[in-house]
GUFI-620828 format. One record per residue (C-alpha): residue in three letters; x, z, y. Coordinates in steps of 0.1 Angstrom, whole numbers, plus 5000, padded with zeros to 4 digits. Last residue first. Layout:
! residues N
ALAXZY;...
//
This chain:
! residues 428
UNK498248534834;UNK497848174841;UNK494448054837;UNK493948014872;UNK496747804876;UNK495147564858;UNK492547514883;UNK495447444906;UNK496447134884;UNK492647014887;UNK492647074925;UNK495646844925;UNK498846984939;UNK501146744960;UNK505046864948;UNK508346894961;UNK507747284959;UNK505747564943;UNK506547884951;UNK503748014973;UNK501247784947;UNK501448034922;UNK500648384932;UNK498348234959;UNK496248044931;UNK495548344919;UNK495048534951;UNK492348254960;UNK490348314933;UNK489848684933;UNK489548634975;UNK487148424967;UNK485048664943;UNK485248904971;UNK484048644998;UNK481348554971;UNK480048974969;UNK480549005008;UNK478048735017;UNK475648804987;UNK474949114995;UNK475249025036;UNK472448805031;UNK470149055009;UNK471149355037;UNK469749135061;UNK466448975044;UNK465649345036;UNK465849435070;UNK463049175080;UNK464348955104;UNK463448975146;UNK464148675167;UNK467048765182;UNK468348785141;UNK467548455134;UNK470648275153;UNK473048505136;UNK472048445102;UNK472748095104;UNK476748135107;UNK477448395084;UNK474548195065;UNK476847955055;UNK479047955028;UNK477048255016;UNK473448095011;UNK470948345027;UNK471148235062;UNK471247885055;UNK467547985023;UNK465948115055;UNK466847875086;UNK465947575062;UNK462747725048;UNK461647795085;UNK461748205098;UNK463748105127;UNK461847785134;UNK463547595168;UNK466547815164;UNK466647645131;UNK467447315141;UNK470547435156;UNK471647735131;UNK471247415100;UNK473647195120;UNK475947505127;UNK476047565092;UNK476447175083;UNK479247215103;UNK480347455083;UNK479947325053;UNK481746985062;UNK484247155078;UNK485047315043;UNK484946965023;UNK487446845044;UNK489647095043;UNK490847125011;UNK491946685013;UNK493146765052;UNK495647035038;UNK498546775034;UNK499046715063;UNK500147095078;UNK503247095054;UNK504047205015;UNK500647305002;UNK499647514978;UNK500047874995;UNK498547695028;UNK495147625004;UNK495447984990;UNK495348165027;UNK492647905040;UNK490648025011;UNK491248375015;UNK490648335051;UNK487148165044;UNK486048445028;UNK487148725043;UNK486348565073;UNK482748505068;UNK482248875054;UNK483949025084;UNK482448805112;UNK478948845092;UNK479149245093;UNK480849245131;UNK477849025140;UNK474949235118;UNK476349515138;UNK476549365172;UNK473049185169;UNK471449535158;UNK473749735183;UNK472449455207;UNK469049475206;UNK467849285235;UNK466749445266;UNK469349355285;UNK468948975279;UNK465149025289;UNK466349125321;UNK468948855333;UNK466148645325;UNK463848825348;UNK466248815374;UNK466448465370;UNK463348325376;UNK462348625401;UNK460348945392;UNK457249095405;UNK456649445386;UNK454949455346;UNK451549595349;UNK451049915329;UNK449049855291;UNK451450045273;UNK454350205291;UNK456750045313;UNK460450125302;UNK461650445322;UNK464350375356;UNK464250005353;UNK467749835355;UNK468649645384;UNK468449275390;UNK469449105420;UNK470448785405;UNK474048905418;UNK473349245406;UNK472649115374;UNK475448865371;UNK477549155379;UNK476749395349;UNK476849055327;UNK480449025339;UNK481049405331;UNK479549375297;UNK481549045289;UNK484649275298;UNK484049465275;UNK482749275248;UNK485549025251;UNK488249305251;UNK486949465218;UNK486149075202;UNK490348995211;UNK491349355190;UNK488649215166;UNK490748955159;UNK493649045156;UNK492949315134;UNK491348985112;UNK494848855115;UNK496549155103;UNK493949175074;UNK494248805062;UNK498648855059;UNK498549165044;UNK496549075021;UNK498348755013;UNK501448905008;UNK499949224990;UNK498848984963;UNK502248714958;UNK503149134953;UNK505949224979;UNK510049284972;UNK511248974959;UNK507748764974;UNK509548805003;UNK512748645000;UNK511248324984;UNK508948365015;UNK511148305039;UNK512047965026;UNK511547805058;UNK508547615047;UNK506947835029;UNK507148065057;UNK505147825080;UNK502847735057;UNK501948085052;UNK501348135089;UNK499347845094;UNK497147915066;UNK496348255084;UNK496448085115;UNK494147855105;UNK491448085091;UNK491648255125;UNK490247905143;UNK488047785120;UNK486448135113;UNK486548245148;UNK485247925162;UNK482647925136;UNK481548285145;UNK481648245180;UNK479447965183;UNK476648125161;UNK476748415184;UNK476348205216;UNK473748025196;UNK471748335184;UNK472248445224;UNK470748075239;UNK467748125215;UNK466748505226;UNK467248335267;UNK465048065256;UNK462348345234;UNK462148555265;UNK461248905266;UNK460549185287;UNK460049515276;UNK456749685266;UNK456850055253;UNK455850135218;UNK458450395206;UNK460250165185;UNK460349895214;UNK457049625219;UNK458049285229;UNK457149055262;UNK456048665270;UNK454548615300;UNK452648275300;UNK453248015324;UNK450447865348;UNK450647625374;UNK447347625398;UNK446247235392;UNK442847405386;UNK442247545419;UNK444047345440;UNK441647015421;UNK438447255428;UNK439047355466;UNK439846925470;UNK436846805449;UNK434447025473;UNK431146855461;UNK432046615431;UNK431346265441;UNK432346085406;UNK434845885421;UNK436746105433;UNK438246215405;UNK440245915403;UNK441445935436;UNK442246225434;UNK444146165400;UNK445645945414;UNK446846125445;UNK448646425423;UNK450546115406;UNK451645985441;UNK453146315443;UNK454846425411;UNK456346075406;UNK457546045438;UNK459446365438;UNK460546285405;UNK462045985409;UNK463746135435;UNK465246405416;UNK465946215384;UNK468545985411;UNK467545625412;UNK470945415396;UNK471845255421;UNK471644935440;UNK468145105448;UNK463744995444;UNK461445185437;UNK458245045421;UNK454545115425;UNK451344855417;UNK451844945379;UNK449145235384;UNK446844925398;UNK443045105396;UNK444245415406;UNK447445355424;UNK445345125449;UNK448144815459;UNK451144705466;UNK453344995467;UNK456944975474;UNK459845275474;UNK463345155486;UNK466345395478;UNK469145565491;UNK468645395528;UNK471845385548;UNK472845065531;UNK476445015522;UNK475444955479;UNK473844645491;UNK469644515487;UNK469044735521;UNK470644475541;UNK468844185530;UNK465844345542;UNK463044465521;UNK459744445537;UNK457544675567;UNK459845055563;UNK458145355570;UNK460445675566;UNK460645925541;UNK463846185542;UNK465046335512;UNK467446655505;UNK466246945523;UNK462846825525;UNK460346565539;UNK456546555535;UNK455446245514;UNK451346225512;UNK451546045546;UNK452845685527;UNK450145705506;UNK447145515522;UNK448245235546;UNK447744995516;UNK451044805517;UNK452745105517;UNK456745035521;UNK458745345522;UNK461945415528;UNK464245695516;UNK466745845537;UNK469146075520;UNK469846405537;UNK473546525532;UNK473546885525;UNK472946765488;UNK470947085470;UNK473247365457;UNK470847505430;UNK472447255403;UNK475847445413;UNK475047765402;UNK473447735369;UNK475947465362;UNK478347785373;UNK476648025353;UNK476447915314;UNK479747755314;UNK481648025338;UNK480648335318;UNK482648115284;UNK485348015305;UNK485648405323;UNK485148565289;UNK488048325272;UNK490348385304;UNK492048765296;UNK492248655257;UNK493548355261;UNK495948435282;UNK496948705260;UNK496548505230;UNK499048245243;UNK501548495256;UNK502148575223;UNK502548995211;UNK499948965201;UNK500148745167;UNK503748835158;UNK502649185163;UNK499349165142;UNK501649025113;UNK504249255113;UNK501549545114;UNK499749395086;UNK502849305067;UNK503949685070;UNK501149745061;UNK501049555029;UNK504349765015;UNK503050105022;UNK500250005001;
//
């Protein structure tokens, strides 16, 4: 055990002492936060230049419907002049309305020398679409039509809530739940691939340099393999701890930016919830997640999935002579992990469907897919069954990999085949 600990310590110190580890550990939480918040912030910033949109209204019924905003100024135009067709035109686009749109909806066209922005298209469609509906309803001569249309056309979006263990009401958001599950899913995928690759690279490097020949003279191959796997795993846990603390701080700062303050007490059943902005409500829904359950399931799946795949990577690294030789063994693993990603992405739309259910139990994909289902609520027996199957399979992979590792670590000059590796399992 002392020799294994020495190897664990050596692998751990070699990894954390690298500048790349320090840089990635510090920068990754900021990059992850930037991927979420920067696009939201940038999307909220409007172009400071107000763009001209010419409107040719040959009916005289629609131009007055358009109102100027900070992005677009709508001006009347008699006809399309030749200079409007060039890229140097002062006009962003030209809207031509040739006839009554209630009777001829195809009589409206937007022209521009470049692709029309989705924002402008949405504004035109909303304005004209609303008027077309009014014109069509006006044919029925309904009294107080405008008031009825305003009343019926009011926007509605149902608020979603969930009950905690005490029956208190908490704000929830299925989109935020889906995003949280996706983030944890990609973290598992990234960790398994990166840390498993670190194990394989370390084994191949020591085998290529013939250092391993000196090590196995005093350490059993199984101790050497487990030392590498555990040492790299501790590096991963250190990164997770640092990232968790930094992301918690970033989330708190984001909540302050969006004007979210934690409520003194959860709302009791039947009590009205205070009004919040959309961003504040999203942050509050994120805070209402059961992070204890999510964190526990994440750690258990990370450990089990890492042991399963890292042992395989260690066996592959011991069997090959160069990194280039690993492609024939790595391709099936990569395909399985990619399938797990797709199962998680599609399963997020139906977390209790057959795809998400069976993929969350299949041990080669369960570490990825289960993290997508947990935010939506998974029965305890399914979580336990998934973990038990995962760890049983991981133990089997460690046993198989240890047998391959002890033979392959001293094999040189020949690229092994799957058939030969199966023979190694029979050696005593």
